[in-house]
Structures are given as C-alpha cells and as structure tokens.
N, C-alpha and C positions, 0 to 999 in steps of 0.2 A: 371503674377500672384503675383508679389510682391507689386503692387501698393497700395493695400488696407491696407498694414501694414507698409508703408514707413514713416519714420520720418527723419528729417534733423537735424544734429548737426552743429551748426555754431562755428567755431573757431575764436577767436580774439587774435591778437598778443599783445605784451606788451603795445603798444600805444592805444589799444582799437579799432583798425580798423579791420573790419571783413576781413578775408583772404580767406576763402573757405567754402563751404557747402558740407559735405559728407553725402550720404544716409546711414542710419543704418537700417538694416533689423532685424526683430524679428527672434528668433530661429525657431518658428513654420513655418514661411514663407520659411526659408532656408531649413528646413526639408521637407516641401511639394515639393519644387523645386527639391530636391535630389531624392525623391521618383518618381516624374514624369520622370526625366531623366533616373533613373534606369529601370523603366518599359518600356521606349521607346528604350533604348539601349541594355538591357540585355534580353536574351531569358527567357521566363517565363516557369515554369514547368507545365506540365499537372496536373490537379487536381485529376485525377484518377490513372495514372501510373507513374507520376513524370518524364516522358520523356520530353525533350524540346518541347515546343509547340510554335506556332507562336504567333500572337497577341491575339489569343483567349485563353480561359482557358483550352481547351481540344485539345489534339493532333488529327491528322486526323484519326489514327487508333481507338482511343477511341470514337471519334465522330461517326464513321461508325459502331461501335459495340453496340451503344445504342439500346435497345429492340424496334424494329419497330412493328407496328401493320400491319396485312395483308391488302391488298388493298380491299378485299371484306368486306365491313362494311355496317351497316345500314345507309342509307342516312340521317336519321333524328337524331339519337343519337350517331352514330359512333361505336356502339358495333360490334365486329366482327361477321359476319354471313357467312354461307357456300357459298352463291352465290351473296352476296351484296344486298340482298333483305331487306325489312323492318323487323325488329325483332318483336317477339311476344309481347313484352312490349309496343312498339310504336303502334302496331295494336290494342291491347286491350285498351289502354288508351293513346291517342296521347299527347305528351308533348306540353307545351305552346310555344315552339319555332319552327321555320321552319327547321333548320338543325344545326348540330354541327359536328366538325371534330376533330380528334386526329391522331397523326402519331406515337406516342411512347406508349408503355405499361408502366404503372406506376409500375415499378419493379426495382430491383437493376441492374445497378448502377445509374439509373435515379432518383429514389426516394430520395436518400440522396443529389443528386445534386440540385434537386428542393427545398428541405428543406434548403440547404445551401444558395441558391439564395433568397428564400422567407424570411426565419427567421434569417439567419446569415449575411445578407448584402453583400454577395459575388457578387458584380455587374460585376465582370469579366465574369460571365456566360451569361450576357445579350446578347453579340454578338453571341455566339453559339446558344442560344435559338432563337434569332431573325432570324438568317440565316436559321434555320430549319423551322420556321413558314413561312418565305418568299418562301422557296423552295416548301413547301406543298401547298401554295395557289397561286403559280405563274400562274397556268392555269385558275384561276378564275378571274372574273371581280370584284375587290375590290374597292369600292369608298372611304371608310373612315376606319381608325383604331381608335377605342375608347377604352380607358383604363377604367376598372371598378373602380369606386371610392372606396377608402379605408376608413373604419370607422375612425373617428378622434382619438379614443383611440388606435386603431391598428397603425395608422400613428405615434402617439407619441411613442409607444413601439418600432417600427421598425426604425423610423427615415426616411423612404422613402416609396414610393408606388411602389412595384415591377411591378405591371401591367402598371403603367405610364412609368417606365423606359423601359420596354419591348416594349410598343407601340411607344415610341420615337425612339428606335433603328429600329423597323420595318418600321416606316415612313421614317427614314433617308435612309434605304436601298432601299425603294420604290422610293425615289426621285432620287437616283443615276443612 
C-alpha cells in the first residue's frame, strides 16, 4: 500500500558518484499503514457496548440482541402478520414488486447503527450487516446481488455508496 506514494532520494558522495537510493514514504502512507496494522492486530471495541469485538464492529452478544422480526410476515412486503399470510395493504393494493424481506425491526439499537453506516461512513458495520443478510437468505436460491445506484449528489456528500459496499461484502461471502 506504499507503492503509490513512493519516491526515491538519491545520495551522491563528494565525487558525484551515486551511492544508493533510499525510498522515502509520505507521512499519509505511513499513517495508513499503521492504522491497517492496528486494526489487524488489536481487538476492536464493539460499537454498542465497547466490549472487545472480533473482526466485526459488534460483539456476539450485541449482534444477537438486535431486534429481530417474527418469522410470521407478509410474503410480499414483510410486515409482521399473525400467521404469515398476506397483509391487508397488499391484498387491497398489491405493490409493484414480487416480494421483500426484512429480518430486523428498525428500532434501537439498530436505527443508530444503520444511520452510522449510511451517513457516518462507518464501513466497519458492513461485515455484520452482510453476515445477517446472507444468513437470512441462505435457504433461498439467489442468482445475483445488485446494489441500488446512489444519486450523484448523495455520492458526493457521503463519499461512498453504502448499498454497493454491502453488495460487495454479500457477494464475497457468497463466493466463499
């Protein structure tokens, strides 16, 4: 990761003959390398309880305590229903899509985590979210993962497309 910022300084002795070439790295490249090593070697704290977490942003206890939806949901829009039948809204006016699925309720502590991932650039949550999605759709026959495009203005504001990052992580897990 240092190769893009590498320069060589050539030293010449008194006679003008070149003696050696030493690489000089920029401060940014050295700082990036130190951060990479720190993340790889030191345990990261959980974003919710600050307990030591593994390579993910959440410890196992916090990951399992996220608010899950019941298994009985509308097969078209994923709204919880008493027996897993189609909900009244889908019966009255069917949506323009075949099906949707959700596995968490959008509530605390998940709502601030999603906001932190989406708007705060906390890409450390990508692995935790991708694992959850892969676990939820493991029984299904999924052909392709497509990230929704982000509007150019939003992409400039955020600096990344969170859907693309999540789709990449899901695809990587699916290939493994």
